[in-house]
C-alpha positions in Angstrom: 94.1 107.4 119.4 97.4 105.8 118.1 95.7 104.8 114.9 94.4 108.3 114.4 97.9 109.8 115.1 99.4 107.4 112.6 96.9 108.3 110.0 97.4 112.0 110.5 101.2 111.5 110.3 100.8 109.5 107.1 98.6 112.2 105.5 100.7 115.1 106.6 104.1 113.5 106.2 105.1 114.3 109.8 106.6 111.7 112.0 104.8 110.8 115.2 106.3 112.2 118.4 109.2 110.2 119.8 108.5 108.5 123.1 110.7 108.7 126.2 111.6 105.0 125.7 112.5 105.7 122.1 114.8 108.6 123.2 116.4 106.3 125.8 116.9 103.7 123.1 118.4 106.2 120.7 120.7 107.6 123.4 121.9 104.1 124.3 122.4 103.2 120.6 123.9 106.4 119.3 125.4 108.3 122.2 126.3 106.0 125.1 129.5 104.6 123.6 131.1 108.0 124.0 129.0 109.8 126.6 128.2 106.8 128.8 124.7 105.7 129.9 124.6 108.5 132.4 125.9 111.2 130.0 129.2 111.8 131.9 131.5 111.1 129.0 133.4 108.8 131.3 133.9 105.9 128.9 137.2 104.7 127.4 136.1 106.0 124.0 134.6 109.2 125.5 137.9 110.0 127.3 139.9 109.4 124.2 137.6 111.6 122.1 137.1 114.2 124.9 133.4 113.7 124.8 131.4 116.3 126.7 129.8 115.6 130.0 126.2 116.1 129.0 125.3 116.9 132.6 127.9 119.7 132.9 127.0 123.4 133.5 128.5 124.2 130.0 126.0 121.8 128.3 123.1 122.7 130.6 123.4 126.4 129.8 122.9 125.7 126.0 119.5 126.3 124.6 117.5 123.3 123.3 118.0 124.7 119.8 121.8 124.7 120.3 121.8 121.2 121.6 119.6 120.0 118.7 122.0 121.7 116.3 125.0 119.8 117.8 123.1 116.5 117.6 122.0 117.1 114.0 125.3 118.6 112.7 127.9 117.1 115.0 130.8 118.9 116.6 134.5 118.1 116.8 134.7 114.3 117.0 131.0 113.8 117.3 129.4 112.7 114.0 126.2 114.4 112.6 122.9 112.6 113.0 120.9 114.8 110.6 120.5 111.9 108.2 119.7 109.2 110.7 117.4 110.9 113.2 114.1 112.9 112.6 113.7 116.3 114.1 111.3 114.8 116.6 113.9 112.2 117.6 116.5 115.0 118.0 114.1 117.0 120.2 113.4 113.8 122.3 117.2 113.3 122.7 117.5 116.9 123.9 114.8 116.3 126.5 116.5 113.1 127.5 119.8 114.9 128.0 118.0 117.5 130.1 116.8 114.7 132.4 120.3 113.3 132.8 121.4 116.7 134.0 118.5 116.9 136.4 119.5 113.6 138.1 122.9 115.2 138.9 121.5 118.4 140.3 119.3 116.6 142.8 
């Protein structure tokens, strides 16, 4: 199945779907220095830059498209990731951020 998916992606030019593990890795690599591993923004750098708490009601009320746009284009002190992440990786990060918020709600 993976070989077939890879072949289809190579022919169509589409990237394969990002896995949950890939999203967690991308979050840790690209987001956690400011937002923290739990998304709270409670890191030294996050506090200095006033990074958003990704679990907050303000972030949770944004649509997936709005969150994807912020990840891709950046906002305030947050750099854009449009040139370093695929659309699928951005979507996977949005889903990962949603899961961080779910952990707080429980």
